[in-house]
C-alpha positions in Angstrom: 197.0 -69.1 95.4 197.1 -68.3 91.1 197.8 -64.5 89.9 196.3 -63.8 87.0 198.7 -63.0 84.5 199.1 -59.5 83.8 198.3 -58.1 80.2 200.2 -57.0 77.2 200.6 -53.8 77.1 200.2 -53.1 72.5 201.4 -50.4 71.2 200.4 -50.1 67.1 202.4 -47.5 65.1 201.2 -46.3 61.7 203.7 -44.9 59.5 201.7 -42.5 57.3 202.1 -40.1 54.4 199.4 -38.7 52.1 196.7 -40.6 53.6 194.0 -38.7 55.1 191.3 -40.2 52.2 192.2 -43.8 54.0 193.4 -43.2 57.6 190.3 -42.5 59.1 189.0 -46.3 58.9 192.2 -47.7 59.5 192.1 -45.4 62.8 188.7 -46.1 63.0 188.9 -50.0 63.4 192.7 -49.8 66.1 190.4 -47.5 68.5 188.4 -49.9 68.6 190.0 -52.7 69.6 190.3 -54.4 72.6 194.1 -55.3 72.8 195.8 -52.5 71.4 197.0 -49.7 74.4 198.3 -47.3 72.2 198.2 -46.0 69.0 200.8 -43.7 67.2 200.0 -41.7 63.9 203.6 -41.1 62.3 203.2 -38.2 59.9 205.7 -38.2 57.5 205.5 -34.5 56.6 202.0 -35.1 54.6 200.7 -32.4 51.8 197.2 -33.4 53.0 195.0 -33.7 56.2 196.9 -37.0 56.8 197.8 -35.4 60.9 194.5 -33.3 61.1 192.7 -37.0 60.8 194.2 -38.2 63.0 194.5 -35.8 65.8 190.7 -35.8 64.9 190.9 -39.6 67.0 190.8 -38.8 71.1 193.0 -42.0 71.7 195.8 -41.7 68.6 199.0 -40.1 69.4 200.2 -38.0 66.4 203.8 -37.7 65.7 204.5 -35.2 62.7 207.9 -35.3 61.3 209.3 -32.6 60.2 211.1 -33.5 56.2 210.0 -36.4 54.6 212.2 -39.4 55.2 210.1 -42.1 54.3 209.3 -45.0 56.1 211.9 -46.4 57.7 212.4 -42.8 59.8 208.4 -42.5 60.0 208.6 -46.3 62.3 211.7 -45.2 63.6 209.7 -41.8 65.7 207.0 -44.7 66.5 209.4 -46.5 67.9 211.0 -44.4 70.0 208.1 -42.9 71.1 205.8 -46.2 72.0 205.4 -47.7 75.3 204.3 -50.9 74.7 205.9 -54.9 75.1 204.5 -55.7 72.0 204.6 -54.0 68.5 202.2 -53.9 66.1 202.9 -52.2 62.8 199.7 -51.3 60.5 200.1 -49.8 57.5 198.1 -46.9 56.5 196.2 -47.5 53.8 194.7 -50.5 54.3 191.1 -51.4 52.6 188.8 -53.8 54.5 190.6 -54.0 58.1 188.3 -55.4 60.5 188.9 -56.5 64.4 188.7 -59.7 63.5 191.4 -59.3 60.8 193.4 -57.7 63.7 192.7 -60.1 66.5 193.9 -63.2 64.2 197.3 -61.2 63.4 198.3 -60.1 67.5 197.1 -63.6 69.3 200.1 -66.0 67.4 202.1 -63.4 69.7 200.1 -62.6 72.8 199.5 -66.1 73.3 202.9 -67.3 73.2 202.2 -69.2 70.2 204.8 -67.3 67.3 207.6 -64.8 68.1 206.3 -62.8 65.1 203.0 -62.4 62.9 203.4 -61.0 59.0 200.2 -60.5 57.0 199.5 -62.0 54.3 196.9 -59.7 51.9 194.7 -60.5 49.9 196.0 -58.5 46.7 199.4 -59.6 47.6 201.3 -60.9 44.7 199.8 -64.2 43.4 203.7 -65.3 44.1 203.9 -64.6 47.9 200.4 -66.6 48.1 202.0 -69.6 46.1 205.4 -69.6 48.4 203.5 -68.2 52.1 204.6 -65.2 52.9 204.4 -61.7 52.1 208.1 -60.9 53.4 208.0 -57.0 52.4 204.2 -57.0 54.5 204.3 -53.8 56.7 201.2 -55.4 59.0 203.7 -57.0 61.6 203.6 -57.9 65.7 206.4 -58.8 67.7 207.7 -58.2 70.7 209.7 -55.1 71.5 212.9 -57.5 72.7 213.6 -57.8 69.2 214.6 -54.8 68.0 216.8 -53.8 71.7 219.9 -54.2 70.5 219.5 -53.0 67.1 217.6 -49.6 67.6 220.9 -47.8 66.7 221.1 -49.2 63.0 217.8 -47.6 61.9 219.5 -44.7 61.2 221.3 -46.1 59.1 219.2 -47.4 56.5 217.4 -45.9 54.0 213.8 -44.6 53.3 211.7 -48.2 52.8 214.5 -50.9 53.5 213.0 -51.3 57.3 211.3 -55.2 56.3 214.1 -56.3 54.7 216.0 -55.5 57.6 214.1 -56.7 60.5 213.9 -59.7 58.3 216.9 -60.1 59.4 217.0 -60.0 62.2 214.1 -62.7 62.8 215.9 -64.6 60.9 219.6 -64.6 63.3 217.1 -65.0 66.0 215.4 -67.6 64.9 212.0 -66.3 65.8 209.2 -68.5 64.9 206.7 -67.2 62.5 202.8 -66.6 62.3 201.8 -65.6 58.7 198.7 -64.5 59.2 195.8 -64.9 55.9 194.3 -61.2 55.5 191.6 -62.6 53.0 189.7 -59.3 53.3 191.6 -56.9 53.5 193.8 -55.8 50.7 196.5 -52.3 50.0 195.8 -49.9 46.6 198.8 -49.4 44.4 200.8 -46.8 44.8 200.0 -46.3 41.4 196.5 -45.9 41.9 197.4 -43.7 45.0 200.1 -41.1 42.8 199.4 -41.9 39.1 200.9 -44.6 37.2 203.9 -41.9 36.4 204.1 -41.1 40.3 203.4 -45.2 41.6 205.8 -47.0 39.6 209.0 -44.2 40.3 207.6 -44.8 44.3 208.3 -48.6 43.6 210.9 -48.2 41.7 212.4 -45.9 44.7 211.3 -49.3 46.7 213.2 -51.8 45.5 216.4 -49.8 45.4 216.2 -48.8 48.7 215.8 -52.9 49.4 218.6 -54.3 47.7 220.6 -51.3 49.6 219.6 -52.5 52.9 220.2 -56.5 51.6 221.3 -58.0 48.3 218.5 -59.8 46.1 220.8 -62.8 46.5 219.7 -62.3 50.5 216.3 -61.6 49.6 216.0 -64.8 48.2 217.6 -66.4 51.1 215.2 -64.7 53.6 212.2 -65.6 52.0 213.5 -69.0 51.9 214.9 -69.0 56.0 211.6 -67.2 56.7 209.6 -70.2 55.2 211.3 -72.8 57.9 210.7 -70.9 60.1 207.0 -70.8 59.7 204.7 -71.8 62.7 
């Protein structure tokens, strides 16, 4: 007698800082999706109503950080609070997110056709579209076991070093990577959200954190290695 396979428990982690205007639309889509079992919003000490908007959703767990420590630490807190075998990471500011886009990102991992999926959003840099990969995309799906031996390293990372740190782990594990085109989804530029000066400074800080985590030469090698691992 054959037994049906147990459903895989999926935890979605949404790091958020001052996204009160945008996060509600993202959570509307996440809470309605049948493949997502747990949604955790980590509010990185926002100064707006981000936490209040998230708390208005009955099916969302909200973790509020006492200080603004950056995306890496928000994700670390979300991972610690989550229970799923499969982790879905989603940025809080996405525009145009819908159910089919989430399904396309989840299915390759849930169906064991890939070990990690990475989104390629509509407004990702043109070069990323030419190369066929956005190596710093914030939307990913992977199995929790990928990070079991590396969780302690998160405390050592700078505020925006998570994605490039994760890339090295994926490459070392020779994980199969599926790139999922999100032609209807985009993320607003920091300059649009914060103003030109603050937005540019935020982008500069992000780049500094990336190269503090992984050297520029290594970043180039990451892209080449991840392209080879695509399925």
